[in-house]
C-alpha positions as CSV (number, residue, x, y, z in Angstrom):
1,X,-22.4,-12.3,-8.5
2,X,-20.6,-9.2,-9.7
3,X,-21.5,-7.3,-6.5
4,X,-20.3,-10.1,-4.3
5,X,-17.1,-10.2,-6.3
6,X,-16.5,-6.5,-5.8
7,X,-17.1,-6.8,-2.1
8,X,-14.7,-9.8,-1.7
9,X,-12.0,-8.0,-3.7
10,X,-12.3,-5.0,-1.5
11,X,-12.1,-7.2,1.6
12,X,-8.9,-8.6,0.2
13,X,-7.4,-5.2,-0.3
14,X,-8.3,-4.4,3.3
15,X,-6.8,-7.6,4.6
16,X,-3.6,-7.0,2.6
17,X,-3.2,-3.6,4.3
18,X,-4.1,-5.0,7.7
19,X,-1.8,-8.0,7.4
20,X,1.2,-5.9,6.3
21,X,0.6,-3.4,9.0
22,X,0.4,-6.1,11.7
23,X,3.5,-7.9,10.4
24,X,5.4,-4.6,10.5
25,X,4.2,-4.0,14.0
26,X,5.1,-7.4,15.4
27,X,8.4,-7.4,13.6
28,X,9.1,-3.7,14.2
29,X,12.8,-4.2,14.7
30,X,13.2,-6.1,11.4
31,X,11.0,-3.6,9.6
32,X,13.1,-0.8,10.9
33,X,16.2,-2.6,9.8
34,X,14.8,-2.8,6.3
35,X,13.9,0.9,6.1
36,X,17.3,1.6,7.6
37,X,18.9,-0.5,4.9
38,X,17.2,1.5,2.1
39,X,17.0,5.1,3.2
40,X,20.8,5.9,3.6
41,X,21.3,4.7,-0.1
42,X,24.3,2.7,0.8
43,X,25.3,-0.1,-1.6
44,X,23.8,1.7,-4.6
45,X,26.6,0.8,-7.0
46,X,24.8,0.9,-10.3
47,X,23.9,4.6,-9.8
48,X,26.2,5.6,-6.9
49,X,25.6,9.3,-7.1
50,X,22.2,10.3,-5.9
51,X,20.8,13.8,-6.8
52,X,19.5,14.1,-3.2
53,X,20.6,13.1,0.3
54,X,19.9,9.8,1.9
55,X,18.4,9.5,5.4
56,X,20.4,7.9,8.2
57,X,18.9,9.5,11.3
58,X,17.4,6.6,13.5
59,X,14.6,8.9,14.7
60,X,13.6,9.9,11.2
61,X,13.8,6.3,10.0
62,X,11.5,5.3,12.9
63,X,9.1,8.1,11.9
64,X,9.1,7.0,8.3
65,X,8.4,3.4,9.2
66,X,5.5,4.5,11.4
67,X,4.2,6.6,8.5
68,X,4.3,3.4,6.3
69,X,2.4,1.4,9.0
70,X,-0.2,4.1,9.4
71,X,-0.7,4.1,5.6
72,X,-1.2,0.3,5.6
73,X,-3.7,0.6,8.5
74,X,-5.6,3.3,6.5
75,X,-5.7,0.9,3.5
76,X,-7.3,-1.6,5.9
77,X,-9.7,0.7,7.6
78,X,-11.0,2.5,4.4
79,X,-11.3,-0.8,2.4
80,X,-13.0,-2.7,5.2
81,X,-15.4,0.2,5.8
82,X,-16.1,0.2,2.1
83,X,-16.8,-3.5,2.0
84,X,-19.2,-3.1,5.0
85,X,-21.0,-0.3,3.2
86,X,-21.3,-2.4,0.0
87,X,-22.6,-5.4,1.9
88,X,-25.3,-3.3,3.5
89,X,-26.8,-2.3,0.2
90,X,-25.9,-5.3,-2.0
91,X,-29.5,-6.0,-2.7
92,X,-30.4,-2.4,-3.3
93,X,-30.6,-0.4,-6.5
94,X,-27.6,0.2,-8.7
95,X,-27.5,3.8,-7.6
96,X,-27.3,2.9,-3.9
97,X,-24.7,0.2,-4.5
98,X,-22.5,2.7,-6.6
99,X,-22.9,5.3,-3.9
100,X,-21.8,2.7,-1.2
101,X,-18.4,2.2,-3.0
102,X,-16.9,5.5,-1.8
103,X,-14.8,4.1,1.0
104,X,-13.8,1.1,-1.0
105,X,-12.5,3.4,-3.7
106,X,-10.7,5.5,-1.1
107,X,-9.1,2.3,0.3
108,X,-7.8,1.3,-3.1
109,X,-6.4,4.8,-3.8
110,X,-4.7,4.6,-0.4
111,X,-3.2,1.3,-1.4
112,X,-1.8,2.9,-4.5
113,X,-0.4,5.8,-2.5
114,X,1.4,3.4,-0.1
115,X,2.7,0.7,-2.6
116,X,3.0,2.8,-5.7
117,X,3.7,6.2,-4.2
118,X,5.8,5.4,-1.2
119,X,7.6,2.2,-2.3
120,X,7.9,2.5,-6.1
121,X,8.2,6.3,-6.6
122,X,9.9,7.5,-3.4
123,X,11.7,4.2,-2.5
124,X,12.5,3.1,-6.0
125,X,13.1,6.3,-7.9
126,X,14.4,8.6,-5.2
127,X,16.2,6.2,-2.8
128,X,17.1,3.8,-5.7
129,X,16.1,0.7,-3.6
130,X,16.1,-1.5,-6.7
131,X,19.9,-1.5,-6.5
132,X,20.1,-3.7,-3.5
133,X,18.7,-7.3,-3.1
134,X,16.6,-6.3,-0.1
135,X,15.2,-3.2,-1.8
136,X,14.6,-5.0,-5.1
137,X,12.6,-7.7,-3.4
138,X,10.5,-5.1,-1.5
139,X,10.0,-3.1,-4.7
140,X,8.8,-6.2,-6.6
141,X,6.3,-6.9,-3.9
142,X,5.1,-3.3,-3.9
143,X,4.6,-3.5,-7.6
144,X,2.4,-6.6,-7.2
145,X,0.3,-4.9,-4.5
146,X,0.0,-1.7,-6.4
147,X,-1.1,-3.4,-9.6
148,X,-3.6,-5.7,-7.9
149,X,-5.0,-2.7,-6.0
150,X,-5.3,-0.7,-9.2
151,X,-7.1,-3.5,-11.0
152,X,-9.5,-3.9,-8.1
153,X,-10.1,-0.1,-8.1
154,X,-11.0,-0.2,-11.8
155,X,-13.3,-3.2,-11.4
156,X,-15.1,-1.9,-8.3
157,X,-15.4,1.6,-9.7
158,X,-17.1,0.3,-12.9
159,X,-20.8,1.2,-12.7
160,X,-23.1,-1.5,-11.4
């Protein structure tokens, strides 16, 4: 039961990355509008003076959005590959099952890099996205995804 639980949680991490990537792709204009609403750091009234510059270049904003989408796709690819590897050896020895977790763990770490690193650290701390309603909502969601991915990482990484 524990092995199946670990596999299912990794599948969900992978689906989360896939669904967010696909939604960003099919709503590319809206996603670009969101990124464009955060990166220039306009409307940051609580802390109006940033220590570094904002980004307003449309080309650079598009590149950053594509970078986010690629990160989400990597979460999906690594996690789903990890789940597949774990399914293949689910009836094997503890050593084989633990060895099969590599891509699943990489998928969870990638999720942390995207939702903690990109959104919470860079978006929240550098670009101060928490100061606008749109940015605060995205940062709240990123917190949920990062925490859930971190918990899955801890559970899956526990020895079998």
